[in-house]
N, C-alpha and C positions, 0 to 999 in steps of 0.2 A: 328151463329151470336155472341155467346159468348162461348169460349172454356176454357179449363183448363189453358191456357197460362197466364192469368192474376190473377189466384187465386180467381176468383169471387165466389159468393155464390151459383150459379146454372148455368147449361148450358142452352143456348137458341138456338132453331133450327127453322128456317123459314119454314112455311107450305104453301102450295098452298092456294090462296084466301086471302092473306094479313094478316093472323094471325101468331103468333109464339108460339112455345111450350117451356115451362120452365120445367126442370127436375132436381131433387135433391134427396138426401137421407141422413138420419141421424138416429143414434140409440146409446144408451149408457146404462151403468149399473145403478142400482137404486141410486138416489141421495137424496131421502127422504124415510122414513119408510112406509108411507101410499101408498099402491099400486095404488089406484085410482088417487091420486095426481101425482104419477110418470107417469102414462099414460097420464094425462092432460099435464104435463110439456113436455113430449117427443113429443106429437103431436104439441103443440104450437111452440116448437123449430124447428121441421121439416118444418112446414108451413112458418116459418120466412124467410127462404132462398128465397122463391118465392116472398114474400112481398118486400124483399130488392131489388129485380130486377124490382120492379114496377108492378109485375104480380098478378094474382089471382089463388090460388090453387083450383083444381076442383076434382081430384081423388087421392086416396092414397092406398098403399098396406102396411099392417102390416108386420113388421119384428120382429120375436120372437126367442130368445134363452132361453131355460128353463130347469132347472134340475128336470125332471118329477118325479124322485124317491125321491128327497129331499124336494121339495116344492109343496104344494097342488095346484091343478089346479084351485081352486076357487080364489086363489090369482092372478093367471094369468087372470082369468075372470075379476077381478076388474081392473087390468091394462088396459085390452082391453076396458072395459067400460069407463075408464077415457079418453083414446084416442078417443073413439067414441063421448063422450060428447063435446070435443073441436072441433072435426071434424064437428059436427052438428052446433056448433056456427059459424064456419068458412064457412059453406055451402059446405063442402067437403064430397064426397061420398067415403067410404071405400069399395073397390071392391074386396078385397081378401087379400092374404098375404102368408107368408111361415114361418114355425117354424122348429127348430132343437133342439135336446137335447144338453145341454151345462151345465157344472158344475156351471157356473156363469150366472145368469139371465141378459138378455139384451132385450131392446124394443125400437122400433122406427118405422119410416115410410119412404117409397119411395113415393115421391110426384110429381105429374104432374099438371101443370097449364098452363095458357095462358097469353100472354102479347102483347100489341100493339107494333109492331116492331119499331114504331116511338117514343115510350115512354119508351123504356128499360132504366132502371137506372143501370149503371155499376159502378164497383168500380174503374175503370181505367180512369175516366174522371174528376178527381179533377183538378181545375185550380187555379193558383196563385191569391190570393185575395179572394178566397171563405172563407166563415165563416163555422165553424164546429159546429154541434148540435148533442146532444145525448139524446135519448128519454126515457131511463130507468136509474135508479141508478145502481152504481157499488157495488160489494161486495157479489154477489151471490155465488161465489165459496167459499169464506171465511165463509159465514154463513152456507153453506151446510157442510163444514168440521167441523164447530163448533157443528152442529147437531149430526154428527157421533161421536164426542168426548163427547157429553153430556154437552157442554158448551154454547149452544144457549138457549135463553129464548123462551117460546111458542110464544110470540109476534114477535120475530125475525123470527122464522120459518114461522109463518102465513103470514108475510109481504113478505118474500122471495118467498113463494109459489104463493101468489097473483101476484107478479111481473113476475114470470116465466110463469104463465098461462095466462097472458094478451097477446092477439094476437097483432101483429104489423100491422094489417090491417089498423087501423086508422092512424098510422104514415105513412104508404104507401100512403093513400089518401092525406094526408097533403103535403107530398113531391112532389107528382105528381101535385097537385093544384098549388104549388109554383114554379114548374119547377126547381127542384134540379139539380145540375150538376152531382152528383154522390152519391152513398150510399153503405153501407155494414152493415150487422148485426154483433153485437158484441157478439161473443160466445167463443169458446174454446181458441182462441189465445189472448183473452183479448182486452181491448180498444187499448192499444198501439201496440199490435201485428197486429190487423186488420187494424189499421191506417197505420202502416209501410207498410204492403202489398199493400194497396190501393195507398199510396203515391209513392211507387216504381213502380207500374204499370202505374201510371199517369205521372211519371217523374218529381215530385215536392217534396217539403219538407213542414214542418208545425211547428208552435209553439203552444204549448198546455198549458193552464193555469191549474196547478195542482188543484187549488181550484174551477175549473169550474164544473166538474161532481158532481152530487148528489151522496151521499153514503147511503147505507142502514144503519140504526141506529146500532151502535156498531161495524161496520166492521173494522174501523181503530183501535179501542181498541183491537179487537181480533187479528188483524195483528201484533200489537205491542207486544202482548203476545205470538207470534209464532204460532198462529192458521192459518196455510198457507197450501193450497192444493199443492200436488206435481206438478200438472199442472201449477199452478201459478208460482212456482219457475222455472219451465222449460220455461215458457213465459218470465220471467225476464231475464233469461240467453239468450234467443233468441233475445230479443230486445236490450240488453245491447250494442252491437257494433253500434247500429243505433240511440241511444238516448243520448242526452246531458242532464243529470239530474240536473245540477246546484247544488243548496243547498238542494235538496229534500232528506230527510232521507230514509233509506232502507224500513222501514215499509210502508211509503207512496208510494214509488216506487212499492212495491208489490201490493198495492191496485189498482194502475193504470194498473198493468199487470195482475190483477186477472182473472182467467179463468171463464167465464160466461157460463151459460146455459140459452137459451131462453132470451138473453139480448136484449137491445134496438137497434134501428137503429142509425147508425152514418151517418149523412147527411151533405153533402158538397153543399153549395149554394152560388152564387155570392152575394157580399155585398149588391148590389142594390135590391135583392129580399129577403134578410134575414128577413126584417120586415113582408113580406108577409108569409114567412114560420112560423114565430112566431105566427102570427094571425091564420093561418090555423091549427097549432098544438093546440092552445088554444081552437079553436072551436071544436076540436075533444076531448077536455078534457085531453090533454097531457101537462104536465109541463116539457117541455124539457129544457136542459141546453146548453147554448152556451159555448163551451169549448176551442176554439182556432181559428187559421186562417191558411190557406194554403199559402205557400210562394214559390218563386223561391229559388232554392238551391240544395244541393246534393240530388239526387234521394232517396227517402225513409227516409230521415233524420228527426228526431223529436227533437225539443228543448222544454224542460219542464221548466216552470218558476212558481214562487209562491209556495204556500204550500197547501196541501190537507186540506180541511175543514171537520171536523168530523160531 
């Protein structure tokens, strides 16, 4: 029902009896020093793909790469405990996994869930006139890089970890209640990368208010000082041919292209139901930002206007 053709967040396969299976996988190297937090972030990130499809994750398999001669196994145990803690919060059962020796540690999950075939939320069904909402702040990649360089404050780290370990289940519930047109989660390709992919799959364009997305405190200042992940610079290069930046300075462009881990949902909804989505998100305790509008135009094109607000 959903294949790799549209670059969506997960595959969906129809099952007998009227249900559909959602399948996805994600893993990555450490982005924080605390192994328990790394495990929590990796689990929330893996489950997010299922939530973005409108589904419910139910089982997961751990994926581990570990330098067993260089790093103690009690660190790995902490990583797995972090993943298990978020799995319990999500109601997901970890049913096994696989590990290999690797000089560089990696952790993530293969996740399986279910979705109502009539309520699948795709990335390829944005429509002209839809309003765009983002449910988490940007700047996670920049803050993570600042942590590695010793330039982030404890408060910045704590807020970033809290953001990355927040499940997108509540945002999923809100978008289903409001009957969103389309959605995708904002992760490695950044806000504008994932938006471009969704717009191209949907055959439409969009205008984005640079001041619309909320930013993590200090993210713009760090970007202005050159604290930029390599993935964010790659994203910037990737979207450049498809984005009209207007008067937006490069540092602000990089914030909008920042590579996220376990970021929020980017939700597209008809203008007539936008207020219903705002209300549903507020009831879930989510302070989402309206960031732009889907338009007729060149497939996948994004016009950015205004200025990023620190």
